[in-house]
Every structure is written in C-alpha cells, then in structure tokens.
N, C-alpha and C positions, 0 to 999 in steps of 0.2 A: 107245760104251757103256762104262762103267766095270765092270771085274770086281772081285771081292772082293780079289784079290791087290793091287790098286791102293791098298787101305786098310791094308795091313800095314805097320807102322812099319819104319824102317830099322835097327832094332836098337840105337838109342842107349839108354843107361841114364838114362832121364829119371825125375824124381820122379813117382810116380803121384798123381793128384788125382781128386777126385770131382765136379769141375765142369769145364765147358767154357766158355771165353770166346771169342766171335767178335768180334774187333776190327774197327772200321770201317777197311777198307783205304784209304779216301779221306782219313782223318785223317793230317796230316803226322807225327804222333808214334806212328803205329801200328807195332807190332812184329810184326804177323802175317807169317808166311812159310811156312806149312805147305803151301801150294798156289799155283798160278798166280793172278795178281792177279784175273782175270776170274772165276775159280771162287770165290775168296774173297768177291768182291763179290756173287755170287749167294747164297752162304751167308749173308752179312750181311743182304741184303735180305729173304731168306726168314725169318730169325730176327726181324727187325723187323716183318715182316707178321704172323707168328704171335703176336708179343707183343701186337699190337693186335687179336687175334681172340679168340673165346671158347674156343679150343682150349687144353687143359692141356698146355703144352709139356713139363713135367717127366714127365707120364705118358706121352705119346706117344714122347718120346725114350727114356725108360726101357724101355718095352715093345719098341721097336725094338732097343735094345741087348741086351735079353734074346734076341730072335730071332737077332741077329748072333752072340751068344755060343753059342747052341745050334747054329747052322749051322757056324760057323767053328771054334770051340774044341772043342765036343762032337761034331762031325761028324754032327749030325742033319739030314740033307738035307731041304730043303723048309720049314725053320722060317721063313725070311724070307718066302717065298711065302705061308705060312699067315698070318703077321702082316699082309701087305698085303691078303690076301683078307678077313681079319676086320675090317680097318680100312676097307675100302671098303663094307661092308655095314651 
C-alpha cells in the first residue's frame, strides 16, 4: 500500500503547471520517468480507460486534488476518505 508520503515531491524546483500528461511508457520516445515503469503503465491504461468512459475526468481528478490538498496541505484529517465515500455512493 502506498502512503501519502510516497506522493511528496523530491524538492526539485520545477515549473508549476495546471495540467498533467501521462505519456505512454511503451512509446519509444516517451520521456516519462516519474515512477517505476509498471506503475506508469497502470496510470496510462487507467487514463485511457477513463477517456473512453462517460466519467468526467477533469471533475473527478479536480475533486480528488481538492481532497488531497485538504488532507495533506491543510491537515484536515479524513478529507480523502470523505471524497472516496462520496464518490462511491
């Protein structure tokens, strides 16, 4: 199981962007390198699967990011759990 600490960046001063691109790790020109290859493949497959579904990807990712912000940055314990519970019902 992955803990929230596993998602904290390594402190690099990167330009902040408002979009996330999941490159196809199987493509020979892919520059993805943020995680292990198998994990990146799972992320890419999930993104493609949701792209072909009726789920509003921007909305679900945005709402999830709000929950992570509340829990990790604002220290509001249980925000992610609340998001998951609200999303399952």
